[in-house]
Steps between C-alpha positions, in 0.01 A plus 500: 500500500426689816389383834147632585428321834647283763316312777539219746262266678525239779328180381232324701715203587323190635791280581767724658644379836374694796818672572670825390389391149135566590548868412849513360510236223522585126332791315398545140620810319348617179644760252285641224616685189370715220564221253225296657752259648497410871765317696476307824758442768527315823652675802544438871421710797125429525246776589778744595658470154159555333495841671854580385409421142161683493592801709853570383627302198188564302573876524839440350397287207236688298657628178823299524627340168502127476650387176821321602690307763694820560170681584432237757841541660457882507161454673643266760782749579248792517256313734775366716642853553162649569417235762841495647411692820267217610620224265831343406386158638184324611151604411591781262739287284240220512251749356764611242534131401139479402518820297820390320347171408185664365717712278682207360166321434360807330812541274502138409130514401549823298789335304324158485794337670542291815700679765797262452530635146514848634790374715693378193326155445488177683832323538342197684235262395330289761614629841558250782264581779497421872195449713484684828263389776442218736373208288828350358351167411229662287769722325691186419187349349454812287848454349702758692865409558566800724319620817522742791327450828446753785656446832465777763695452822312503828678260738739205520240256361543680164838331450324161474215636292754641255654161453161339461386750245831479303468120493152528346617761248809309387291185453244693292758675280743204462876489548574756223223745582531832665381555856501848665384632834329836564551601864326834470754692708473269798808293538783737598869410497489230776208316345638517153831361617334202660260444214798491265642213688169302538395544150817409314367154391225670305717717271282811550551747220435820695386641839283802430464811723683349797523854660313823458598709205676749723747236632730507200821436690344196677397353174845559346657313793265207446596444135813284573328340790209370295699424188444321268143604584431844360385792722225654287274792552394843385116484461480771771753728342419782265652648183858484372599735777414242762678224305814709483515468878453123488783484247726722700436285823552177300182381686337248269599224254187536301256793453122486490343833413121489478412684180162611639675646815850611410411771250362294208689389185686832475645439840558132422708590196716734718529238765624253242765762405630504859477119520707454182776728632498308838485161337179390684230293341146636511178290539198737549261433783166365356670509166247258350243781499485681167662814650827329582467225235547742208815644663640147559422399139678803345796550739793321669288416806544141593293241311276441807155645570306473825138395489256461788263207434363509858372179661313227319126588456547836669302807384679791357445837341554516122537872456681484159334309218738350245802451724710211384514201727796267563477171329734209598716746689547759214331824416524776234323827421254514211554713186200720570553878513610657827504244782234307330247491784170672572341592828237278660238761560302275737770577769459878474 
C-alpha cells in the first residue's frame, strides 16, 4: 500500500497542567493509505510539532510504500535526514515519533496483527507495572507493588520531605515492593549524595533524572555514590545516536527512552541494540501506554511498565479509547490490530 496523506493535530486538552505542557504536550498524528487503512500515532512537541508534521513531513510521505517493517525503517531514516538541519533532537524528533508510531499502527491494521506481532511476537504475558504520582496509599489499595513519586529540589527542607514521602511510599508498597524517585533534573551532585545517605533505610530502587541530560559526566560520577540505588534517566534523550553518547560516558545504570519522544518504536529498537551491547537495562518512560507497552511485550526491555493513575478522584483526559489498564499491578496489550486503540474525537 502507498501513503496518501499525513496530518497532525493538537488535542483540546482539558486537564493539562498550566506549564509548558499547555502548548507543548502530546500530538496526534494520522497516516492515510490507498488501501483504506489509517494509522494513528502519539508524538511530543505540542503545537510546534504539529507544524513540523503538517508543513514538512507531509510533503515527504505521499507516495511512499508501506508494506513492511523495513519500509518503516526506511521512512524513519529519510525523514530524519531531511529534518536534520533543524532536528536531531527535541521537537523534530518528537514529531518523528508520532509519525513512526502511526506507521506501525497502519501496518498492524493492514496485516490484522497487533504491533507486538510485527515485532516478532510477545515474549511476556502480564507485565508488572509501577504507578507514578503522588498518591501512594491509593496506589497500594489498587494493588500496585511498585511506585515512583516526584521530588523536585527547592531548598534544605526538601531533605525532610523526601524522607517523609519515602516513608509513606514504603509503607504503601510493603517491604518487598519497589520505590523510585523522580527528581526531574533538580537534585545535582551534592543533593544526590546527601539523599543517598538519608534514604538508605528505604531501599530506593532508582533516582531518576538527578541532573540535566547534558551532564553525563556528573551522572557517571554519581553511580558509585548512589549504589545500590540506580541512577536512571533518558526520557529527555533522543534516538540511538543520543544513547550512544550516554553509553560512551557510562552515565546511567538504567535507560528510560520515551517511545513517543525518542523517535518512536523504530528508534526504540535501535536504542535497545545499543543497550544490549552496553549491558544496560531499559524501562521505557510511560511504558504502560500502548506505544511503549507493545515494545516491552515483544523485546528484552525490563518487565516493568510505568502507568500514571493520577490522584484519587481527579479528572483526566482519556484521549485513546481501548487502552489497557493496570489491574492488581499488572498490565498487558490487547490482541487488537495495530496498537488496539482509537481516538476520542471529543477531544479534537
